[in-house]
C-alpha positions in Angstrom: 21.3 -6.6 -13.4 21.3 -4.0 -10.2 21.2 -0.6 -10.0 20.3 3.0 -8.5 19.3 6.3 -10.0 17.9 9.5 -8.8 16.0 11.7 -11.0 16.8 15.3 -10.4 13.5 16.4 -12.7 11.1 14.2 -10.9 13.0 14.0 -7.2 12.4 10.2 -7.5 14.9 7.5 -7.1 14.7 3.6 -7.7 17.5 1.1 -6.1 17.0 -2.5 -7.2 16.9 -5.0 -10.0 16.6 -4.0 -13.9 15.9 -6.1 -16.8 15.9 -4.6 -20.4 16.0 -1.0 -18.5 12.8 -1.8 -17.1 12.4 -2.4 -13.3 12.3 -6.2 -12.6 12.7 -8.4 -9.6 13.1 -6.7 -6.3 13.6 -3.0 -5.5 12.7 0.3 -3.8 11.2 3.4 -5.5 10.9 6.4 -3.5 8.5 9.3 -4.9 9.4 13.0 -4.3 6.7 13.4 -1.9 8.4 10.8 0.2 6.0 7.8 -0.4 7.7 4.6 -1.5 7.1 1.2 -2.8 9.6 -1.8 -1.6 9.2 -4.9 -3.5 8.7 -6.9 -6.7 8.5 -5.8 -10.0 7.8 -7.2 -13.4 8.3 -5.0 -16.7 8.7 -1.7 -14.8 5.3 -2.3 -12.8 4.6 -3.3 -9.4 4.1 -6.9 -9.3 4.3 -9.6 -6.8 4.6 -9.0 -3.2 5.3 -5.5 -2.2 4.7 -2.8 0.5 3.6 0.7 -0.8 3.8 3.7 2.2 1.6 6.9 1.8 3.6 10.1 3.3 1.9 13.7 3.9 3.1 16.9 5.4 1.5 17.7 8.4 -0.3 21.4 8.3 0.9 22.2 11.7 4.6 20.6 11.9 5.7 20.6 8.7 7.0 17.1 9.4 6.4 14.4 6.6 4.1 11.8 8.4 2.8 8.4 7.2 -0.6 8.3 6.3 -1.2 4.8 5.2 0.5 1.9 4.2 -0.4 -1.4 2.1 1.1 -4.5 2.2 0.3 -7.4 -0.3 -0.3 -8.5 -3.6 0.2 -6.4 -7.0 -0.3 -7.3 -10.4 0.9 -4.7 -13.3 1.0 -1.9 -11.0 -2.4 -2.5 -9.1 -3.3 -3.6 -5.8 -4.6 -7.3 -6.9 -5.2 -10.4 -4.5 -4.9 -10.1 -0.8 -3.7 -7.0 1.0 -3.3 -5.5 4.4 -3.8 -1.7 4.9 -2.8 -0.1 8.1 -4.0 3.2 8.9 -1.9 5.9 10.8 -4.2 5.4 13.7 -3.4 1.9 14.0 -6.5 0.3 12.5 -5.6 -2.4 10.1 -8.0 -3.7 7.0 -7.3 -7.1 5.8 -9.1 -8.4 2.6 -9.2 -8.6 -1.1 -8.4 -6.1 -3.9 -9.5 -6.0 -7.5 -8.0 -3.5 -9.9 -6.4 -1.5 -7.2 -9.7 -1.2 -5.0 -10.9 -3.1 -2.1 -13.7 -5.7 -3.4 -15.2 -8.5 -1.6 -15.3 -9.2 2.1 -12.6 -8.2 4.5 -12.0 -7.5 8.0 -11.2 -4.5 9.9 -9.5 -4.5 13.3 -9.5 -1.3 15.1 -6.9 0.0 17.4 -9.9 0.1 20.4 -10.4 -3.8 20.0 -13.6 -3.5 17.9 -13.6 -6.0 14.9 -15.7 -5.6 11.7 -16.5 -7.8 8.9 -16.8 -5.4 5.8 -18.1 -6.0 2.4 -16.7 -3.9 -0.3 -17.4 -3.2 -4.0 -15.2 -1.5 -6.2 -13.7 0.2 -3.3 -16.6 1.4 -1.9 -17.9 -0.1 1.8 -21.1 -1.4 1.0 -22.0 -3.1 4.5 -20.4 -4.1 7.8 -21.0 -6.1 10.8 -19.3 -5.7 14.3 -17.9 -9.0 15.3 -16.3 -7.7 18.6 -17.2 -4.8 20.5 -14.3 -2.5 21.4 -12.5 -3.0 24.7 -13.9 -1.3 27.8 
C-alpha cells in the first residue's frame, strides 16, 4: 500500500509505498539533517534507481545547503552499478560503484571544462588522465 509517516523521535519522514510494513516500491525518505533519498525501495532498503542528496549547514549563514548528490543504481541499500555524483561546485563524476564505493573507470567533468578519466579502487582514486584541458 501507500502511506506516509513522520517520526518525532528521529525527525525523519517517509512518503511512499509499503509492503509487509517495509518500504517497497517508490518513495521519498527525508533525514532529520535534510538529506533525502527519492527512489526505489525493496524490503525496506534503497534498491533500484534513486537519487540521494546530502545536505550540510553552512557555518557562516546557518543555511542548509546541498553538498552533493548521487543519482543511479542501488542494491540492498548501497550504491551499486552505474551512478552520477554531482558536487556542489558543479563538477560531475559518472562511473561504476561497487559496495557503495567508486570502483573502476569513470569520468569527471569539471565545471571549468576539464574532463578526466579516473580509475578508482574501493572508493580511492588510483589514477587519472586529463582527456580535455579546461576552457580558457
